[in-house]
A tleap script that builds the chain and sets N, CA, C and O, in Angstrom:
source leaprc.protein.ff14SB
mol = sequence {
  NMET SER ASP SER ASN THR LEU ASN LYS CYS
  SER ALA ASN GLU THR ALA ALA CYS CYS CYS
  VAL ASP VAL GLY THR ILE ILE ASP ASN GLU
  ASP CYS SER SER VAL THR GLU ARG VAL PHE
  ALA SER GLN LYS GLU ALA GLU ALA ALA LEU
  ALA LYS MET THR GLU LEU ALA ARG SER VAL
  GLU SER ASP PRO ALA ILE ILE ASP SER LYS
  ILE GLU ASN SER ASN GLY GLN PHE LEU LEU
  LYS ALA THR VAL LYS PHE SER CYS GLU ALA
  GLU ASN LEU ILE PHE GLN LEU LYS ASN CARG
}
set mol.1.N position { -30.033 4.724 25.639 }
set mol.1.CA position { -29.232 5.703 26.325 }
set mol.1.C position { -27.781 5.587 26.110 }
set mol.1.O position { -27.378 4.428 26.015 }
set mol.2.N position { -27.056 6.362 26.029 }
set mol.2.CA position { -25.615 6.300 25.686 }
set mol.2.C position { -25.190 6.526 26.838 }
set mol.2.O position { -25.664 7.329 27.640 }
set mol.3.N position { -23.838 5.500 27.052 }
set mol.3.CA position { -22.725 5.560 28.044 }
set mol.3.C position { -21.694 6.219 27.784 }
set mol.3.O position { -21.004 5.849 26.834 }
set mol.4.N position { -21.317 7.342 28.534 }
set mol.4.CA position { -20.182 8.168 28.263 }
set mol.4.C position { -18.818 7.315 27.998 }
set mol.4.O position { -17.916 7.767 27.292 }
set mol.5.N position { -18.751 6.042 28.627 }
set mol.5.CA position { -17.567 5.474 28.459 }
set mol.5.C position { -17.414 4.673 27.166 }
set mol.5.O position { -16.322 4.257 26.779 }
set mol.6.N position { -18.529 4.485 26.539 }
set mol.6.CA position { -18.651 3.950 25.193 }
set mol.6.C position { -18.027 4.966 24.142 }
set mol.6.O position { -17.368 4.516 23.205 }
set mol.7.N position { -18.213 6.230 24.277 }
set mol.7.CA position { -17.618 6.998 23.316 }
set mol.7.C position { -16.097 7.101 23.662 }
set mol.7.O position { -15.442 7.327 22.644 }
set mol.8.N position { -15.345 7.004 24.786 }
set mol.8.CA position { -14.008 6.955 24.927 }
set mol.8.C position { -13.314 5.749 24.525 }
set mol.8.O position { -12.155 5.539 24.883 }
set mol.9.N position { -14.010 4.895 23.752 }
set mol.9.CA position { -13.518 3.597 23.463 }
set mol.9.C position { -12.883 3.960 21.902 }
set mol.9.O position { -12.123 3.180 21.329 }
set mol.10.N position { -13.298 5.203 21.345 }
set mol.10.CA position { -13.001 5.492 20.095 }
set mol.10.C position { -11.421 6.039 20.171 }
set mol.10.O position { -10.910 6.225 21.275 }
set mol.11.N position { -10.763 6.257 19.081 }
set mol.11.CA position { -9.526 6.766 19.051 }
set mol.11.C position { -9.551 8.215 19.115 }
set mol.11.O position { -10.634 8.796 19.192 }
set mol.12.N position { -8.463 8.843 19.091 }
set mol.12.CA position { -8.218 10.620 19.174 }
set mol.12.C position { -8.922 11.107 17.867 }
set mol.12.O position { -8.984 10.532 16.780 }
set mol.13.N position { -9.457 12.363 18.265 }
set mol.13.CA position { -10.106 13.342 17.344 }
set mol.13.C position { -11.508 12.720 17.075 }
set mol.13.O position { -11.970 12.897 15.948 }
set mol.14.N position { -12.148 12.101 17.867 }
set mol.14.CA position { -13.435 11.543 17.567 }
set mol.14.C position { -14.452 12.554 17.757 }
set mol.14.O position { -14.316 13.536 18.486 }
set mol.15.N position { -15.636 12.228 16.964 }
set mol.15.CA position { -16.909 12.917 17.173 }
set mol.15.C position { -17.793 12.255 18.165 }
set mol.15.O position { -18.071 11.064 18.023 }
set mol.16.N position { -18.248 12.939 19.145 }
set mol.16.CA position { -19.090 12.167 20.165 }
set mol.16.C position { -20.300 11.576 19.525 }
set mol.16.O position { -20.823 10.623 20.101 }
set mol.17.N position { -20.770 11.977 18.507 }
set mol.17.CA position { -22.143 11.924 17.953 }
set mol.17.C position { -22.164 10.458 17.341 }
set mol.17.O position { -23.184 9.784 17.484 }
set mol.18.N position { -21.039 9.934 16.646 }
set mol.18.CA position { -20.967 8.788 16.036 }
set mol.18.C position { -19.729 7.929 16.159 }
set mol.18.O position { -19.552 6.861 15.573 }
set mol.19.N position { -19.025 8.431 16.862 }
set mol.19.CA position { -17.587 7.534 17.188 }
set mol.19.C position { -16.791 7.637 15.835 }
set mol.19.O position { -16.185 6.619 15.501 }
set mol.20.N position { -16.724 8.623 15.101 }
set mol.20.CA position { -16.078 8.920 13.766 }
set mol.20.C position { -14.585 9.381 14.376 }
set mol.20.O position { -14.409 9.815 15.515 }
set mol.21.N position { -13.713 9.215 13.513 }
set mol.21.CA position { -12.370 9.655 13.660 }
set mol.21.C position { -11.990 10.599 12.596 }
set mol.21.O position { -12.672 10.697 11.576 }
set mol.22.N position { -11.037 11.225 12.774 }
set mol.22.CA position { -10.612 12.053 11.832 }
set mol.22.C position { -9.674 11.315 10.847 }
set mol.22.O position { -8.898 10.519 11.375 }
set mol.23.N position { -9.618 11.442 9.558 }
set mol.23.CA position { -9.014 10.757 8.498 }
set mol.23.C position { -7.491 10.724 8.879 }
set mol.23.O position { -6.887 9.655 8.789 }
set mol.24.N position { -6.787 11.982 9.346 }
set mol.24.CA position { -5.566 12.061 9.848 }
set mol.24.C position { -5.170 11.071 10.932 }
set mol.24.O position { -3.993 10.767 11.127 }
set mol.25.N position { -6.055 10.643 11.539 }
set mol.25.CA position { -5.706 9.603 12.698 }
set mol.25.C position { -5.316 8.322 11.956 }
set mol.25.O position { -4.404 7.626 12.403 }
set mol.26.N position { -6.024 7.954 10.746 }
set mol.26.CA position { -5.786 6.314 10.133 }
set mol.26.C position { -4.572 6.706 9.080 }
set mol.26.O position { -3.619 5.938 8.945 }
set mol.27.N position { -4.651 7.820 8.418 }
set mol.27.CA position { -3.756 7.857 7.242 }
set mol.27.C position { -2.876 9.031 7.845 }
set mol.27.O position { -3.199 10.215 7.749 }
set mol.28.N position { -1.672 8.552 8.507 }
set mol.28.CA position { -0.747 9.546 9.056 }
set mol.28.C position { 0.677 9.680 8.177 }
set mol.28.O position { 1.586 10.400 8.590 }
set mol.29.N position { 0.768 9.055 7.153 }
set mol.29.CA position { 1.884 9.151 6.193 }
set mol.29.C position { 3.164 8.313 6.670 }
set mol.29.O position { 4.267 8.502 6.156 }
set mol.30.N position { 2.932 7.325 7.742 }
set mol.30.CA position { 3.684 6.418 8.256 }
set mol.30.C position { 4.011 5.187 7.418 }
set mol.30.O position { 4.963 4.449 7.671 }
set mol.31.N position { 3.146 5.006 6.384 }
set mol.31.CA position { 3.072 3.788 5.661 }
set mol.31.C position { 3.002 4.012 4.309 }
set mol.31.O position { 2.023 3.707 3.628 }
set mol.32.N position { 4.243 4.661 3.787 }
set mol.32.CA position { 4.015 5.092 2.176 }
set mol.32.C position { 4.528 3.932 1.356 }
set mol.32.O position { 4.581 4.047 0.132 }
set mol.33.N position { 4.860 2.962 1.882 }
set mol.33.CA position { 5.570 1.982 0.918 }
set mol.33.C position { 4.802 0.524 0.827 }
set mol.33.O position { 4.185 0.034 1.773 }
set mol.34.N position { 4.934 -0.049 -0.396 }
set mol.34.CA position { 4.098 -1.255 -0.597 }
set mol.34.C position { 5.307 -2.401 -0.996 }
set mol.34.O position { 6.120 -2.226 -1.903 }
set mol.35.N position { 5.262 -3.320 -0.331 }
set mol.35.CA position { 6.440 -4.496 -0.538 }
set mol.35.C position { 5.429 -5.747 -1.284 }
set mol.35.O position { 4.397 -6.222 -0.812 }
set mol.36.N position { 6.021 -6.053 -2.443 }
set mol.36.CA position { 5.729 -7.399 -2.929 }
set mol.36.C position { 6.702 -8.390 -3.357 }
set mol.36.O position { 7.763 -8.152 -3.934 }
set mol.37.N position { 6.193 -9.642 -2.984 }
set mol.37.CA position { 7.092 -10.639 -3.100 }
set mol.37.C position { 6.270 -11.816 -3.772 }
set mol.37.O position { 5.413 -12.326 -3.051 }
set mol.38.N position { 6.431 -12.377 -5.210 }
set mol.38.CA position { 5.676 -13.197 -5.805 }
set mol.38.C position { 6.573 -13.985 -6.694 }
set mol.38.O position { 7.506 -13.464 -7.306 }
set mol.39.N position { 6.313 -15.088 -6.746 }
set mol.39.CA position { 7.043 -16.264 -7.430 }
set mol.39.C position { 6.217 -16.494 -8.823 }
set mol.39.O position { 4.989 -16.506 -8.913 }
set mol.40.N position { 7.180 -16.680 -9.925 }
set mol.40.CA position { 6.780 -16.849 -11.326 }
set mol.40.C position { 7.349 -18.184 -11.924 }
set mol.40.O position { 8.404 -18.713 -11.575 }
set mol.41.N position { 6.541 -18.613 -12.817 }
set mol.41.CA position { 7.283 -19.819 -13.469 }
set mol.41.C position { 8.374 -19.525 -14.676 }
set mol.41.O position { 9.016 -20.391 -15.269 }
set mol.42.N position { 8.433 -18.092 -14.901 }
set mol.42.CA position { 9.283 -17.726 -15.856 }
set mol.42.C position { 9.630 -16.139 -15.582 }
set mol.42.O position { 8.931 -15.328 -14.975 }
set mol.43.N position { 10.878 -15.935 -16.189 }
set mol.43.CA position { 11.466 -14.535 -16.192 }
set mol.43.C position { 10.743 -13.637 -16.777 }
set mol.43.O position { 10.688 -12.500 -16.309 }
set mol.44.N position { 10.029 -14.007 -17.956 }
set mol.44.CA position { 9.093 -13.143 -18.779 }
set mol.44.C position { 8.074 -12.638 -17.956 }
set mol.44.O position { 7.885 -11.428 -17.831 }
set mol.45.N position { 7.191 -13.775 -17.206 }
set mol.45.CA position { 6.095 -13.543 -16.460 }
set mol.45.C position { 6.473 -12.458 -15.255 }
set mol.45.O position { 5.771 -11.504 -14.920 }
set mol.46.N position { 7.505 -12.765 -14.798 }
set mol.46.CA position { 8.004 -11.656 -13.604 }
set mol.46.C position { 8.253 -10.450 -14.089 }
set mol.46.O position { 7.968 -9.463 -13.412 }
set mol.47.N position { 8.819 -10.329 -15.326 }
set mol.47.CA position { 9.058 -8.998 -15.849 }
set mol.47.C position { 7.657 -8.355 -16.129 }
set mol.47.O position { 7.446 -7.192 -15.782 }
set mol.48.N position { 6.683 -9.118 -16.767 }
set mol.48.CA position { 5.479 -8.422 -17.075 }
set mol.48.C position { 4.712 -8.051 -15.811 }
set mol.48.O position { 4.008 -7.042 -15.871 }
set mol.49.N position { 4.756 -8.658 -14.813 }
set mol.49.CA position { 4.162 -8.470 -13.552 }
set mol.49.C position { 4.792 -6.932 -13.065 }
set mol.49.O position { 4.058 -5.974 -12.822 }
set mol.50.N position { 6.152 -6.896 -12.983 }
set mol.50.CA position { 6.740 -5.708 -12.657 }
set mol.50.C position { 6.472 -4.590 -13.669 }
set mol.50.O position { 6.430 -3.446 -13.216 }
set mol.51.N position { 6.324 -4.736 -14.706 }
set mol.51.CA position { 5.931 -3.693 -15.701 }
set mol.51.C position { 4.461 -3.185 -15.261 }
set mol.51.O position { 4.295 -1.969 -15.166 }
set mol.52.N position { 3.485 -3.982 -15.013 }
set mol.52.CA position { 2.240 -3.868 -14.829 }
set mol.52.C position { 2.260 -3.076 -13.582 }
set mol.52.O position { 1.653 -2.005 -13.562 }
set mol.53.N position { 2.951 -3.531 -12.451 }
set mol.53.CA position { 2.899 -2.941 -11.129 }
set mol.53.C position { 3.578 -1.420 -11.326 }
set mol.53.O position { 3.103 -0.489 -10.676 }
set mol.54.N position { 4.653 -1.202 -12.200 }
set mol.54.CA position { 5.306 0.167 -12.357 }
set mol.54.C position { 4.110 1.075 -12.994 }
set mol.54.O position { 3.770 2.154 -12.509 }
set mol.55.N position { 3.550 0.516 -14.090 }
set mol.55.CA position { 2.640 1.346 -14.766 }
set mol.55.C position { 1.341 1.651 -13.647 }
set mol.55.O position { 0.850 2.779 -13.700 }
set mol.56.N position { 0.864 0.815 -12.792 }
set mol.56.CA position { 0.020 1.025 -11.664 }
set mol.56.C position { 0.585 2.367 -10.903 }
set mol.56.O position { 0.097 3.496 -10.946 }
set mol.57.N position { 1.689 1.948 -10.234 }
set mol.57.CA position { 2.375 2.976 -9.425 }
set mol.57.C position { 2.203 4.385 -10.050 }
set mol.57.O position { 1.777 5.382 -9.466 }
set mol.58.N position { 2.625 4.288 -11.395 }
set mol.58.CA position { 2.744 5.732 -12.022 }
set mol.58.C position { 1.499 6.392 -12.360 }
set mol.58.O position { 1.376 7.603 -12.545 }
set mol.59.N position { 0.554 5.490 -12.431 }
set mol.59.CA position { -0.958 6.060 -12.590 }
set mol.59.C position { -1.425 6.825 -11.109 }
set mol.59.O position { -2.231 7.749 -11.005 }
set mol.60.N position { -0.796 6.266 -10.200 }
set mol.60.CA position { -1.298 6.792 -8.842 }
set mol.60.C position { -0.544 8.021 -8.155 }
set mol.60.O position { -1.101 8.844 -7.428 }
set mol.61.N position { 0.843 8.018 -8.504 }
set mol.61.CA position { 1.655 8.815 -7.931 }
set mol.61.C position { 1.473 10.646 -8.304 }
set mol.61.O position { 1.263 11.101 -9.429 }
set mol.62.N position { 1.590 11.281 -7.299 }
set mol.62.CA position { 1.644 12.563 -7.739 }
set mol.62.C position { 2.998 13.004 -7.725 }
set mol.62.O position { 3.218 13.756 -8.675 }
set mol.63.N position { 4.131 12.780 -6.884 }
set mol.63.CA position { 5.583 12.898 -7.209 }
set mol.63.C position { 6.085 11.592 -7.523 }
set mol.63.O position { 5.545 10.544 -7.170 }
set mol.64.N position { 7.070 11.682 -8.156 }
set mol.64.CA position { 7.751 10.127 -8.501 }
set mol.64.C position { 7.865 9.302 -7.629 }
set mol.64.O position { 8.695 9.526 -6.748 }
set mol.65.N position { 7.036 8.025 -7.585 }
set mol.65.CA position { 7.418 6.998 -6.651 }
set mol.65.C position { 8.637 6.386 -6.904 }
set mol.65.O position { 9.037 6.322 -8.066 }
set mol.66.N position { 9.414 5.835 -5.810 }
set mol.66.CA position { 10.577 5.135 -5.780 }
set mol.66.C position { 10.396 3.601 -5.893 }
set mol.66.O position { 9.945 2.923 -4.969 }
set mol.67.N position { 10.775 3.110 -7.075 }
set mol.67.CA position { 10.337 1.636 -7.105 }
set mol.67.C position { 11.830 0.960 -7.163 }
set mol.67.O position { 12.690 1.292 -7.979 }
set mol.68.N position { 11.954 0.166 -6.369 }
set mol.68.CA position { 13.305 -0.861 -6.127 }
set mol.68.C position { 12.655 -2.206 -6.308 }
set mol.68.O position { 11.660 -2.586 -5.691 }
set mol.69.N position { 13.433 -3.007 -7.377 }
set mol.69.CA position { 12.998 -4.162 -7.559 }
set mol.69.C position { 14.172 -5.096 -8.075 }
set mol.69.O position { 15.223 -4.633 -8.520 }
set mol.70.N position { 13.903 -6.435 -7.978 }
set mol.70.CA position { 14.846 -7.348 -8.328 }
set mol.70.C position { 13.819 -8.738 -8.612 }
set mol.70.O position { 12.743 -8.996 -8.073 }
set mol.71.N position { 14.567 -9.511 -9.650 }
set mol.71.CA position { 14.059 -10.820 -10.085 }
set mol.71.C position { 15.139 -11.861 -9.905 }
set mol.71.O position { 16.164 -11.917 -10.584 }
set mol.72.N position { 14.798 -12.708 -8.888 }
set mol.72.CA position { 15.966 -13.801 -8.555 }
set mol.72.C position { 15.409 -15.118 -9.141 }
set mol.72.O position { 14.193 -15.307 -9.153 }
set mol.73.N position { 16.252 -16.004 -9.613 }
set mol.73.CA position { 16.132 -17.188 -10.405 }
set mol.73.C position { 16.670 -18.170 -9.139 }
set mol.73.O position { 17.801 -18.185 -8.653 }
set mol.74.N position { 15.631 -18.890 -8.804 }
set mol.74.CA position { 15.941 -19.952 -7.781 }
set mol.74.C position { 15.298 -21.466 -8.261 }
set mol.74.O position { 14.130 -21.790 -8.046 }
set mol.75.N position { 16.112 -22.158 -8.822 }
set mol.75.CA position { 15.558 -23.487 -9.099 }
set mol.75.C position { 14.539 -23.591 -10.095 }
set mol.75.O position { 13.609 -24.397 -10.094 }
set mol.76.N position { 14.816 -22.613 -11.041 }
set mol.76.CA position { 13.717 -22.705 -12.084 }
set mol.76.C position { 12.405 -21.713 -11.812 }
set mol.76.O position { 11.551 -21.482 -12.668 }
set mol.77.N position { 12.404 -21.281 -10.736 }
set mol.77.CA position { 11.340 -20.378 -10.441 }
set mol.77.C position { 12.027 -18.827 -10.154 }
set mol.77.O position { 13.086 -18.529 -9.601 }
set mol.78.N position { 11.005 -18.007 -10.747 }
set mol.78.CA position { 11.523 -16.619 -10.467 }
set mol.78.C position { 10.859 -15.762 -9.540 }
set mol.78.O position { 9.684 -15.462 -9.754 }
set mol.79.N position { 11.506 -15.298 -8.463 }
set mol.79.CA position { 11.133 -14.365 -7.392 }
set mol.79.C position { 11.112 -13.086 -7.644 }
set mol.79.O position { 12.218 -12.550 -7.720 }
set mol.80.N position { 10.061 -12.344 -7.819 }
set mol.80.CA position { 10.095 -10.925 -7.940 }
set mol.80.C position { 9.831 -10.152 -6.428 }
set mol.80.O position { 8.946 -10.367 -5.600 }
set mol.81.N position { 10.754 -9.346 -6.410 }
set mol.81.CA position { 10.807 -8.568 -5.035 }
set mol.81.C position { 10.761 -7.117 -5.485 }
set mol.81.O position { 11.607 -6.616 -6.226 }
set mol.82.N position { 9.655 -6.449 -4.956 }
set mol.82.CA position { 9.631 -5.195 -5.251 }
set mol.82.C position { 8.987 -4.358 -4.357 }
set mol.82.O position { 7.897 -4.689 -3.889 }
set mol.83.N position { 9.658 -3.048 -3.987 }
set mol.83.CA position { 9.087 -2.195 -3.200 }
set mol.83.C position { 8.996 -0.686 -3.704 }
set mol.83.O position { 9.940 0.001 -4.094 }
set mol.84.N position { 7.616 -0.308 -3.609 }
set mol.84.CA position { 7.248 0.916 -4.126 }
set mol.84.C position { 6.837 2.086 -2.978 }
set mol.84.O position { 5.849 2.038 -2.246 }
set mol.85.N position { 7.737 3.020 -3.012 }
set mol.85.CA position { 7.648 4.098 -2.018 }
set mol.85.C position { 7.061 5.435 -2.687 }
set mol.85.O position { 7.650 6.048 -3.577 }
set mol.86.N position { 5.834 5.801 -2.145 }
set mol.86.CA position { 5.059 6.876 -2.561 }
set mol.86.C position { 5.517 8.127 -1.643 }
set mol.86.O position { 6.268 8.024 -0.673 }
set mol.87.N position { 4.983 9.227 -2.076 }
set mol.87.CA position { 5.267 10.295 -1.285 }
set mol.87.C position { 4.327 10.554 -0.140 }
set mol.87.O position { 4.573 11.314 0.797 }
set mol.88.N position { 3.112 9.778 -0.318 }
set mol.88.CA position { 2.167 9.828 0.825 }
set mol.88.C position { 1.483 8.530 1.015 }
set mol.88.O position { 1.457 7.789 0.032 }
set mol.89.N position { 0.967 8.158 2.024 }
set mol.89.CA position { 0.269 7.058 2.383 }
set mol.89.C position { -0.973 6.923 1.454 }
set mol.89.O position { -1.237 5.831 0.951 }
set mol.90.N position { -1.758 8.055 1.217 }
set mol.90.CA position { -3.075 7.869 0.455 }
set mol.90.C position { -2.681 7.358 -0.846 }
set mol.90.O position { -3.390 6.465 -1.310 }
set mol.91.N position { -1.754 7.727 -1.474 }
set mol.91.CA position { -1.158 7.083 -2.599 }
set mol.91.C position { -1.000 5.517 -2.699 }
set mol.91.O position { -1.532 4.790 -3.538 }
set mol.92.N position { -0.071 5.106 -1.561 }
set mol.92.CA position { 0.128 3.750 -1.378 }
set mol.92.C position { -1.131 3.002 -1.146 }
set mol.92.O position { -1.190 1.870 -1.627 }
set mol.93.N position { -2.278 3.518 -0.399 }
set mol.93.CA position { -3.490 3.134 -0.131 }
set mol.93.C position { -4.246 2.768 -1.466 }
set mol.93.O position { -4.698 1.632 -1.612 }
set mol.94.N position { -4.363 3.592 -2.295 }
set mol.94.CA position { -4.945 3.687 -3.760 }
set mol.94.C position { -4.187 2.550 -4.397 }
set mol.94.O position { -4.900 1.630 -4.797 }
set mol.95.N position { -2.805 2.419 -4.582 }
set mol.95.CA position { -2.124 1.577 -5.191 }
set mol.95.C position { -2.465 -0.008 -4.689 }
set mol.95.O position { -2.800 -0.950 -5.407 }
set mol.96.N position { -2.312 0.006 -3.543 }
set mol.96.CA position { -2.700 -1.347 -2.911 }
set mol.96.C position { -3.928 -1.987 -3.260 }
set mol.96.O position { -4.030 -3.171 -3.580 }
set mol.97.N position { -5.124 -0.917 -3.165 }
set mol.97.CA position { -6.528 -1.435 -3.651 }
set mol.97.C position { -6.728 -1.671 -4.997 }
set mol.97.O position { -7.560 -2.497 -5.372 }
set mol.98.N position { -5.907 -0.894 -5.923 }
set mol.98.CA position { -5.936 -0.952 -7.308 }
set mol.98.C position { -5.191 -2.452 -7.787 }
set mol.98.O position { -5.470 -3.120 -8.783 }
set mol.99.N position { -4.239 -2.717 -6.821 }
set mol.99.CA position { -3.189 -3.918 -7.244 }
set mol.99.C position { -3.923 -5.296 -6.987 }
set mol.99.O position { -3.474 -6.360 -7.415 }
set mol.100.N position { -5.131 -5.184 -6.224 }
set mol.100.CA position { -5.651 -6.591 -5.657 }
set mol.100.C position { -6.412 -7.094 -6.758 }
set mol.100.O position { -6.972 -8.186 -6.673 }
savepdb mol mol.pdb
quit
């Protein structure tokens, strides 16, 4: 037997039958950016990782993604800092999943 209070634990736009939510409740275009910080042993490795990340972003984007990056040398290690801003959250989600 179903308790009516159980259904109310779901978030907005739910379906009473299965406690499902509308995709717009989860993907609301508020998180369109992906931030990466990784340390590499060489500048060449950091640049290769950035090139791979850029290629992946370009394969996902519908409108041009804005890629802001820099590589910092610190005591012989190279820190890659990159932010990729997509036009929508779905592209960001796909990018993050493919980037794993």
